[in-house]
C-alpha positions in Angstrom: -22.9 92.8 44.8 -21.4 95.7 43.7 -20.3 96.8 39.7 -16.5 96.7 39.6 -16.6 101.2 39.1 -18.6 101.2 42.2 -16.4 99.1 43.8 -12.9 101.2 43.0 -14.3 104.3 43.7 -15.4 102.5 47.9 -12.2 101.6 48.0 -10.0 104.7 46.6 -12.7 106.9 48.9 -11.6 104.9 52.2 -7.9 105.4 51.6 -8.2 109.2 51.3 -10.4 109.1 54.3 -7.9 107.3 56.0 -5.0 109.4 54.1 -7.0 112.9 55.4 -7.3 112.0 58.9 -3.7 110.6 59.3 -2.2 113.6 57.4 0.4 114.7 60.0 1.5 111.3 60.3 4.9 109.8 59.1 5.4 108.1 55.5 5.5 104.9 57.7 2.7 105.3 57.7 1.6 105.9 54.1 3.3 103.5 52.8 1.5 100.8 55.3 -2.1 102.1 53.5 -0.2 102.2 50.2 0.3 98.2 50.6 -3.4 97.9 52.3 -5.4 99.5 48.8 -2.6 97.1 46.5 -4.0 93.9 48.6 -7.5 95.4 48.1 -7.1 96.0 44.9 -5.1 92.4 44.2 -7.8 90.9 46.0 -10.8 92.5 43.6 -8.6 91.3 40.1 -9.2 87.9 41.5 -12.1 87.8 43.9 -15.0 90.5 42.0 -15.4 89.0 38.7 -18.2 90.8 36.0 -17.0 91.2 32.8 -17.9 89.5 29.6 -14.8 87.4 29.7 -15.6 86.4 33.8 -18.9 85.1 32.6 -17.2 83.6 29.2 -15.2 82.1 30.8 -17.5 81.1 34.1 -20.3 79.0 30.7 -17.1 78.1 29.0 -15.9 75.9 32.1 -18.6 75.1 33.4 -20.0 73.1 29.7 -16.8 70.8 30.0 -15.8 68.4 33.1 -15.9 64.6 33.6 -18.1 64.8 30.2 -14.8 65.2 28.5 -13.6 61.6 29.9 -16.7 59.7 28.7 -17.1 61.6 25.5 -15.1 58.8 23.5 -17.5 56.3 25.0 -20.2 58.1 23.4 -18.4 58.0 20.2 -17.8 54.2 19.9 -21.5 54.1 20.7 -23.2 55.3 18.1 -20.3 56.2 15.3 -18.1 59.7 14.9 -19.7 60.8 12.4 -22.8 61.1 14.0 -21.2 62.2 17.9 -20.0 65.3 16.0 -22.5 65.9 13.9 -24.9 65.7 17.6 -22.3 67.9 19.2 -22.8 71.1 16.8 -26.4 70.2 16.6 -26.6 70.3 20.4 -24.2 73.4 20.9 -25.5 75.9 18.6 -29.2 74.7 20.1 -28.1 74.8 23.3 -26.6 78.5 22.4 -29.3 79.2 20.4 -32.0 78.9 24.1 -29.8 80.0 26.2 -29.8 83.6 24.1 -34.3 83.3 25.2 -33.1 82.3 28.8 -31.3 85.9 28.5 -33.9 87.7 26.9 -36.4 86.7 29.3 -33.5 87.3 32.2 -33.2 91.4 30.5 -37.5 91.3 30.4 -37.5 90.3 33.8 -35.6 92.2 35.5 -36.3 95.7 33.6 -39.4 95.4 34.5 -39.3 94.7 38.2 -36.5 97.9 37.8 -40.2 99.7 37.0 -41.4 98.4 40.1 -39.1 99.7 42.1 -37.3 96.3 43.3 -34.2 96.4 44.2 -31.6 93.4 44.1 -29.1 94.4 46.0 -28.9 91.8 48.4 -30.7 88.8 46.2 -29.8 86.9 43.5 -32.1 87.0 40.3 -32.6 82.9 39.6 -34.6 80.7 36.9 -37.6 80.1 38.3 -37.7 83.5 39.8 -37.9 84.7 35.9 -40.8 82.0 35.0 -42.6 83.3 38.1 -42.3 87.1 37.1 -42.4 86.5 34.0 -45.4 83.5 33.0 -46.9 82.4 37.2 -46.4 79.7 39.5 -47.2 76.7 37.8 -44.0 77.9 35.7 -42.0 78.8 38.9 -42.8 75.4 39.8 -42.0 73.8 37.1 -38.2 75.2 36.7 -37.4 75.1 40.1 -38.2 71.4 39.7 -36.2 70.9 37.0 -33.3 73.1 38.0 -33.3 71.8 41.1 -33.5 68.2 40.4 -30.6 68.5 37.1 -27.9 70.7 39.5 -28.8 67.8 42.1 -28.0 64.7 40.3 -25.1 66.7 38.9 -23.7 67.4 42.0 -23.8 63.8 42.2 -22.3 63.3 39.6 -19.1 65.7 40.0 -18.7 64.1 43.6 -18.6 60.2 42.2 -16.4 60.9 39.5 -13.7 62.6 41.6 -13.7 59.0 43.2 -13.4 57.4 39.2 -10.8 59.6 38.5 -8.4 59.6 41.4 -8.8 55.9 41.3 -6.2 55.4 38.3 -3.4 57.0 40.4 -4.4 56.0 44.0 -6.0 52.2 43.9 -5.2 51.9 47.6 -8.3 53.2 49.0 -12.3 52.5 47.7 -14.1 54.4 45.6 -16.2 54.8 48.3 -13.8 55.8 50.5 -12.5 58.2 47.9 -16.2 60.1 48.1 -15.9 60.2 51.4 -12.6 62.9 51.5 -13.9 64.4 48.2 -17.1 65.1 49.7 -15.4 66.8 52.3 -13.2 68.3 49.8 -16.0 70.2 47.7 -18.2 71.1 50.8 -15.7 73.8 51.1 -17.6 75.2 47.9 -20.4 77.1 50.5 -17.6 79.7 51.0 -17.5 80.9 47.7 -20.8 83.5 48.2 -21.5 84.4 44.2 -20.8 83.3 40.8 -19.2 87.2 41.0 -15.9 85.5 42.7 -15.2 82.6 40.5 -13.6 84.7 38.3 -9.8 82.8 39.0 -11.8 79.4 40.0 -13.5 79.4 36.1 -10.2 80.6 34.7 -8.2 77.9 36.3 -10.7 75.7 35.4 -10.7 76.4 31.8 -6.7 75.9 31.5 -7.3 72.4 33.7 -9.7 71.0 30.9 -8.2 72.4 28.4 -5.0 70.8 29.1 -6.9 67.5 29.5 -8.2 67.5 26.2 -5.2 68.1 24.3 -3.6 65.4 26.5 -6.2 63.0 25.4 -6.3 63.7 21.5 -1.8 63.7 21.6 -1.7 60.6 23.8 -4.7 58.8 21.3 -2.2 60.1 18.2 1.0 59.0 19.8 -0.7 55.3 20.2 -1.5 54.4 17.1 -4.1 52.4 16.4 -4.4 49.4 19.0 -4.2 45.8 16.6 -7.2 45.0 15.5 -9.5 48.0 15.8 -12.4 48.3 14.7 -15.4 50.8 14.7 -18.5 49.0 14.1 -20.8 51.6 15.9 -24.0 52.1 15.6 -25.1 48.6 16.2 -27.8 49.2 18.8 -30.6 51.9 18.8 -30.6 52.0 22.7 -27.0 52.4 22.5 -27.0 54.8 20.0 -29.5 57.1 22.0 -27.5 56.6 24.9 -24.8 58.0 23.7 -26.6 60.7 22.8 -28.2 61.6 25.7 -24.6 61.7 27.0 -23.4 64.2 23.7 -26.9 66.0 25.3 -25.8 66.3 28.8 -22.6 68.0 28.0 -24.1 71.4 26.6 -26.5 71.2 29.1 -25.1 73.7 31.6 -28.1 76.2 31.2 -29.6 75.9 34.8 -26.8 78.2 36.5 -27.1 80.5 33.6 -29.0 83.4 34.6 -26.9 83.0 38.2 -24.4 83.6 35.0 -26.1 86.3 34.3 -26.4 88.2 37.6 -23.0 88.5 38.2 -22.1 90.3 35.5 -21.8 94.0 35.2 -23.9 94.0 31.9 -26.1 91.8 32.0 -27.0 92.4 28.7 -24.0 91.8 27.2 -24.2 88.0 28.3 -26.7 87.3 24.5 -24.5 85.7 22.6 -21.3 84.8 25.4 -22.5 81.0 25.6 -22.3 81.1 22.0 -18.2 81.9 21.7 -18.1 79.5 24.5 -19.9 77.0 23.3 -17.4 77.6 20.0 -14.5 77.6 22.1 -15.8 73.7 23.4 -16.3 72.6 20.2 -12.3 72.8 20.4 -11.5 70.6 23.1 -15.0 67.7 23.0 -14.4 67.1 18.8 -10.6 66.2 18.7 -10.0 64.2 22.0 -13.2 62.2 21.4 -11.8 61.5 17.7 -8.4 61.2 18.0 -9.3 58.7 21.3 -12.1 56.6 19.3 -10.4 56.6 16.0 -7.3 54.9 18.3 -9.4 52.3 20.6 -12.5 52.3 18.3 -14.9 48.8 20.0 -12.6 48.1 23.2 -14.8 51.7 24.8 -17.4 50.2 24.5 -15.7 48.6 27.8 -14.4 51.9 29.6 -16.6 54.3 29.6 -13.7 56.5 31.3 -10.9 57.5 28.6 -8.1 57.8 31.4 -8.7 53.9 31.4 -7.1 52.8 28.0 -4.2 55.3 28.0 -0.9 54.6 29.3 -0.1 55.7 33.1 2.7 58.1 33.0 3.1 61.6 34.2 0.9 63.3 31.7 -1.6 61.0 31.9 -1.8 61.6 36.4 -1.3 65.3 35.6 -4.5 65.8 33.7 -6.1 63.0 36.3 -5.0 65.8 39.6 -5.9 68.4 37.0 -9.1 67.1 36.2 -9.9 66.2 40.1 -9.5 70.1 41.0 -11.8 71.2 37.5 -14.9 69.0 39.3 -14.3 71.0 43.0 -15.3 74.1 40.7 -17.8 72.6 38.6 -18.8 70.9 42.3 -19.1 74.7 43.0 -21.4 76.3 40.3 -24.1 72.8 40.3 -24.3 73.6 43.7 -23.6 77.6 44.1 -27.9 77.6 42.8 -29.4 75.1 45.0 -27.7 77.0 47.7 -29.1 80.2 46.7 -32.3 78.5 46.9 -31.8 76.8 50.4 -30.9 80.9 51.7 -34.2 82.2 50.6 -36.3 79.2 52.0 -35.0 79.7 55.0 -34.0 83.9 54.4 -30.4 84.3 55.4 -29.6 85.1 51.0 -29.6 88.4 52.6 -27.1 87.8 54.9 -23.8 89.5 54.5 -21.2 86.9 56.7 -19.8 84.8 54.8 -19.5 82.5 57.5 -23.4 82.5 58.3 -24.3 81.7 54.8 -21.9 79.2 54.6 -23.3 77.3 58.0 -26.9 77.9 56.5 -25.4 76.3 53.2 -24.7 72.8 54.9 -28.0 71.2 54.9 -27.0 70.9 51.0 -24.4 69.6 51.0 -24.8 66.5 53.3 -27.9 64.9 50.9 -25.6 65.4 47.6 -22.9 63.6 49.2 -25.1 60.9 50.6 -26.4 60.3 47.4 -22.5 59.9 46.3 -22.1 57.7 48.7 -24.3 55.0 48.1 -25.2 55.3 44.0 -21.3 55.2 42.9 -21.9 54.7 39.4 -21.8 57.7 36.9 -22.8 56.4 33.5 -26.6 55.1 34.4 -27.0 59.0 36.2 -25.5 61.1 33.3 -28.0 58.9 30.6 -30.9 59.1 32.8 -30.3 63.1 33.8 -29.4 63.6 29.6 -32.7 62.1 29.3 -35.0 62.9 31.5 -33.7 66.8 33.0 -32.1 67.9 29.8 -34.0 67.8 27.9 -36.4 69.8 29.6 -34.1 72.0 31.6 -31.7 73.4 28.0 -34.6 73.1 25.1 -38.5 73.1 26.1 -38.8 75.3 29.0 -36.9 77.5 28.0 -38.5 77.9 24.2 -42.2 77.4 25.1 -41.2 80.3 27.9 -40.9 82.7 25.7 -43.3 82.0 23.0 -45.6 82.3 26.0 -43.9 85.5 27.5 -43.8 86.9 23.4 -47.4 84.5 22.6 -49.2 88.3 22.4 -49.0 90.4 19.9 -48.1 93.9 21.7 -45.4 91.8 22.7 -44.5 90.4 19.5 -44.0 94.2 18.9 -41.0 94.3 21.1 -39.5 90.9 20.6 -40.6 88.2 17.5 -41.7 84.7 18.4 -39.3 82.9 16.4 -40.0 79.6 14.8 -37.4 77.7 15.7 -38.6 78.1 19.1 -41.1 75.6 18.3 -39.0 73.4 16.8 -36.5 73.2 19.5 -39.9 72.2 21.7 -40.8 69.6 19.1 -37.4 67.9 19.0 -36.5 68.3 22.2 -40.6 66.0 23.1 -39.1 63.2 20.4 -35.7 63.1 21.9 -37.4 62.7 25.6 -39.4 60.2 24.4 -36.9 58.0 22.5 -34.5 58.1 24.9 -36.6 58.0 28.3 -38.5 54.4 26.0 -34.9 52.5 24.9 -32.9 53.6 28.6 -36.8 52.0 30.7 -37.1 49.3 27.8 -33.6 48.1 28.0 -33.8 44.5 25.7 -36.5 45.4 24.4 -40.3 44.5 24.2 -42.6 43.1 21.1 -45.3 45.7 19.7 -44.2 48.8 19.5 -40.9 48.5 19.9 -40.7 46.1 16.9 -42.7 48.2 15.2 -39.8 51.0 15.9 -37.2 48.3 15.3 -38.2 46.9 12.2 -39.0 51.2 10.4 -35.5 52.4 11.8 -33.2 49.2 10.3 -33.8 50.6 6.4 -32.6 54.1 6.8 -29.8 53.8 9.6 -28.5 50.7 9.4 -29.2 49.4 13.4 -30.6 46.7 15.1 -32.0 46.1 18.4 -32.4 42.5 20.1 -35.4 41.2 20.3 
């Protein structure tokens, strides 16, 4: 993967050599060479992205997808104030752990480069960072959580595509639409790496920006429905289900290392995720607030915000743009899985795009199959948020950072923050609460009763017996 300057020099060099060899030829030949050079420059501009801006677009675009349409539903479960505060809390906390991941990546890469290890044809991934810094057991943990998270994240995108297109064309059932979009998303096997997502990241963020502000404006113009009520939170289990969905919103850390590795200067990544999160706040908070204000408790029976808004050209445009963006998000989630599979079968350093695409197909097929047999993304969203995101986004990066710099000699270079430990304990609490309430939907006697009585006085919520 060439940096931009080297790529430009290679193009100029090739052009100069051709010009020298054909120096005695007519001017028409020179014009043709200039056109070819212009085409190569345009391809480089659209295809080879590795700047800080490219990383920002990738992070921001990857954070917001189908979850943008389900956040109003989360607000109806937990209330507007809790929804806004938890978005801000998880967003900033996620930005901090993304910073920790960037520190660990730079540490790992600097160590390997001192050992004269070349990464010219190799994409560094999170589990390799954990392996290099903490050993094989951590590698196995990172590999298991990241791959499972990305697998179900890809499945969710396919299911969401079928769910959204249904609001435009319901002549085909959702499983048939899943077949169609699975075939479309399988074309992501031809995109070599995150280095080549420049134009897609830019377009994807533009599409979600349109959708978010469409939701906001359409809800405000529609006004509040007759007899609207905002009673949330009413049940503790609904409160934590909504929290897991918000947790999932800021859980793009499974691809952070791959996005960093695609940069020409990865050390500039430190604050990019934070700036991306700040922009995402301008999309998620206004749209979720406006839709919940307009429809209130009706959202408890409508997990997709499109279902309550009037059908018109603006809504159809938002649906179509979200479909395209979900194709992009599918690629974001699948590309790290492609890398893992390539490394397993020994195809990762293959330069042929067609051979790599053929080798990647076995990754797409099981994702396609799972999306067809499980055509519902609400429960999957909650399960992924409770069981996977809490570890992938908060617990593992914080623990890895603390253990890497646990020795006095290491802390002389990098101090271990007390906030790391706070995040570990908070994430564990959230994980066990979410797991407990998701797996005990109606409540059980004993401990559930104690939790219910101890929280009713403080948060004014109740859980059915």
